[in-house]
C-alpha beads as a LAMMPS data file, in Angstrom:
LAMMPS data file: protein, C-alpha beads

128 atoms
127 bonds

1 atom types
1 bond types

-500.0 500.0 xlo xhi
-500.0 500.0 ylo yhi
-500.0 500.0 zlo zhi

Masses

1 110.0

Atoms # bond

1 1 1 -316.898 -35.018 426.251
2 1 1 -318.228 -34.256 422.800
3 1 1 -320.595 -31.328 422.411
4 1 1 -324.182 -32.321 421.637
5 1 1 -325.940 -30.854 418.647
6 1 1 -329.627 -30.037 418.200
7 1 1 -330.283 -33.460 416.649
8 1 1 -328.775 -35.248 419.661
9 1 1 -330.923 -33.348 422.160
10 1 1 -334.087 -33.840 420.124
11 1 1 -333.428 -37.606 420.154
12 1 1 -334.394 -37.489 423.840
13 1 1 -337.806 -36.072 422.937
14 1 1 -338.390 -37.881 419.622
15 1 1 -336.376 -41.139 419.605
16 1 1 -335.601 -41.749 415.909
17 1 1 -336.133 -45.504 416.166
18 1 1 -339.746 -44.859 417.204
19 1 1 -340.530 -41.378 415.846
20 1 1 -338.209 -40.790 412.890
21 1 1 -340.513 -38.442 410.968
22 1 1 -341.329 -36.338 414.027
23 1 1 -337.623 -36.155 414.917
24 1 1 -336.741 -34.890 411.432
25 1 1 -339.543 -32.308 411.496
26 1 1 -338.498 -31.124 414.971
27 1 1 -334.868 -30.651 413.869
28 1 1 -335.952 -28.614 410.838
29 1 1 -338.401 -26.533 412.901
30 1 1 -335.812 -25.715 415.571
31 1 1 -333.345 -24.617 412.889
32 1 1 -336.058 -22.429 411.318
33 1 1 -336.803 -20.795 414.671
34 1 1 -333.096 -20.310 415.334
35 1 1 -332.870 -18.321 412.095
36 1 1 -335.989 -16.238 412.798
37 1 1 -335.942 -15.912 416.608
38 1 1 -339.731 -16.286 416.621
39 1 1 -342.415 -17.226 414.143
40 1 1 -346.114 -16.524 413.756
41 1 1 -348.573 -19.252 412.878
42 1 1 -348.635 -17.954 409.325
43 1 1 -344.835 -18.145 409.064
44 1 1 -344.921 -21.730 410.386
45 1 1 -347.640 -22.652 407.853
46 1 1 -345.561 -21.187 404.977
47 1 1 -342.455 -23.009 406.229
48 1 1 -344.468 -26.234 406.490
49 1 1 -345.661 -25.968 402.870
50 1 1 -342.197 -25.060 401.536
51 1 1 -340.606 -28.031 403.320
52 1 1 -343.336 -30.560 402.518
53 1 1 -344.032 -31.099 406.201
54 1 1 -347.420 -32.602 407.016
55 1 1 -349.336 -29.852 408.796
56 1 1 -351.250 -32.349 410.962
57 1 1 -348.029 -33.995 412.210
58 1 1 -346.432 -30.618 412.842
59 1 1 -349.368 -28.994 414.661
60 1 1 -350.788 -32.057 416.437
61 1 1 -347.636 -33.943 417.438
62 1 1 -344.377 -32.021 417.073
63 1 1 -345.208 -28.487 418.239
64 1 1 -347.311 -29.542 421.263
65 1 1 -344.619 -31.935 422.499
66 1 1 -341.838 -29.367 422.051
67 1 1 -343.924 -26.895 424.058
68 1 1 -344.761 -29.484 426.738
69 1 1 -341.090 -30.354 427.371
70 1 1 -340.021 -26.703 427.321
71 1 1 -337.994 -26.537 424.099
72 1 1 -340.505 -24.129 422.542
73 1 1 -342.665 -21.393 424.015
74 1 1 -346.034 -20.485 422.526
75 1 1 -347.643 -17.121 423.000
76 1 1 -351.162 -16.220 421.914
77 1 1 -351.985 -12.655 420.908
78 1 1 -355.498 -11.243 421.047
79 1 1 -356.020 -8.644 418.317
80 1 1 -357.683 -5.511 419.645
81 1 1 -361.440 -5.730 419.547
82 1 1 -361.417 -9.507 419.665
83 1 1 -363.088 -11.326 422.542
84 1 1 -361.363 -13.995 424.617
85 1 1 -363.910 -16.523 423.348
86 1 1 -362.653 -16.212 419.773
87 1 1 -360.243 -19.098 419.148
88 1 1 -358.566 -17.380 416.195
89 1 1 -355.786 -15.799 418.211
90 1 1 -352.385 -15.316 416.632
91 1 1 -349.778 -17.871 417.713
92 1 1 -346.124 -16.931 418.142
93 1 1 -343.518 -19.676 418.630
94 1 1 -340.041 -19.076 420.012
95 1 1 -337.196 -21.128 421.449
96 1 1 -337.288 -21.601 425.215
97 1 1 -334.675 -22.476 427.844
98 1 1 -337.154 -24.234 430.171
99 1 1 -336.068 -27.655 428.870
100 1 1 -332.443 -27.035 429.840
101 1 1 -333.374 -25.542 433.188
102 1 1 -335.578 -28.549 433.971
103 1 1 -332.811 -31.010 433.052
104 1 1 -330.335 -29.177 435.294
105 1 1 -332.815 -29.365 438.173
106 1 1 -333.554 -33.043 437.497
107 1 1 -329.824 -33.801 437.397
108 1 1 -329.141 -32.063 440.706
109 1 1 -332.097 -33.790 442.371
110 1 1 -331.028 -37.200 441.053
111 1 1 -327.480 -36.698 442.335
112 1 1 -328.878 -35.720 445.743
113 1 1 -331.108 -38.819 445.871
114 1 1 -328.224 -41.149 444.986
115 1 1 -325.879 -39.525 447.523
116 1 1 -328.560 -39.795 450.226
117 1 1 -329.080 -43.498 449.461
118 1 1 -325.328 -44.136 449.600
119 1 1 -325.032 -42.273 452.890
120 1 1 -327.962 -44.181 454.439
121 1 1 -326.585 -47.512 453.223
122 1 1 -323.169 -46.740 454.778
123 1 1 -324.856 -45.743 458.047
124 1 1 -326.857 -48.958 458.040
125 1 1 -323.697 -50.991 457.434
126 1 1 -322.029 -49.223 460.358
127 1 1 -319.393 -47.454 458.336
128 1 1 -319.976 -44.155 460.164

Bonds

1 1 1 2
2 1 2 3
3 1 3 4
4 1 4 5
5 1 5 6
6 1 6 7
7 1 7 8
8 1 8 9
9 1 9 10
10 1 10 11
11 1 11 12
12 1 12 13
13 1 13 14
14 1 14 15
15 1 15 16
16 1 16 17
17 1 17 18
18 1 18 19
19 1 19 20
20 1 20 21
21 1 21 22
22 1 22 23
23 1 23 24
24 1 24 25
25 1 25 26
26 1 26 27
27 1 27 28
28 1 28 29
29 1 29 30
30 1 30 31
31 1 31 32
32 1 32 33
33 1 33 34
34 1 34 35
35 1 35 36
36 1 36 37
37 1 37 38
38 1 38 39
39 1 39 40
40 1 40 41
41 1 41 42
42 1 42 43
43 1 43 44
44 1 44 45
45 1 45 46
46 1 46 47
47 1 47 48
48 1 48 49
49 1 49 50
50 1 50 51
51 1 51 52
52 1 52 53
53 1 53 54
54 1 54 55
55 1 55 56
56 1 56 57
57 1 57 58
58 1 58 59
59 1 59 60
60 1 60 61
61 1 61 62
62 1 62 63
63 1 63 64
64 1 64 65
65 1 65 66
66 1 66 67
67 1 67 68
68 1 68 69
69 1 69 70
70 1 70 71
71 1 71 72
72 1 72 73
73 1 73 74
74 1 74 75
75 1 75 76
76 1 76 77
77 1 77 78
78 1 78 79
79 1 79 80
80 1 80 81
81 1 81 82
82 1 82 83
83 1 83 84
84 1 84 85
85 1 85 86
86 1 86 87
87 1 87 88
88 1 88 89
89 1 89 90
90 1 90 91
91 1 91 92
92 1 92 93
93 1 93 94
94 1 94 95
95 1 95 96
96 1 96 97
97 1 97 98
98 1 98 99
99 1 99 100
100 1 100 101
101 1 101 102
102 1 102 103
103 1 103 104
104 1 104 105
105 1 105 106
106 1 106 107
107 1 107 108
108 1 108 109
109 1 109 110
110 1 110 111
111 1 111 112
112 1 112 113
113 1 113 114
114 1 114 115
115 1 115 116
116 1 116 117
117 1 117 118
118 1 118 119
119 1 119 120
120 1 120 121
121 1 121 122
122 1 122 123
123 1 123 124
124 1 124 125
125 1 125 126
126 1 126 127
127 1 127 128
């Protein structure tokens, strides 16, 4: 079995035939975060400008989806003296393992479902 690369895994989240631009942005963003471990909103904005990445696509489509599926984690920091109502809280993005953990769980559950169906079918057919 060949080892999958970042691009291959991100094809599950952003299929290139339907979301080519988002897929390319996601690959670049993940590589950026790999190099920096984590990034503030300001770092992401600078990276976006330097790489000619549309900020609206990045912040409205790519980042939220990567967070939703568990590839990225987002943390919000409240500066001291700032109220919780203030929306201008610092964002910190980092890579997350939740995506992989979820896929492992899904895989185990799927295998269990299939084995249960097979077992029930054999019982019904009188093979046990």
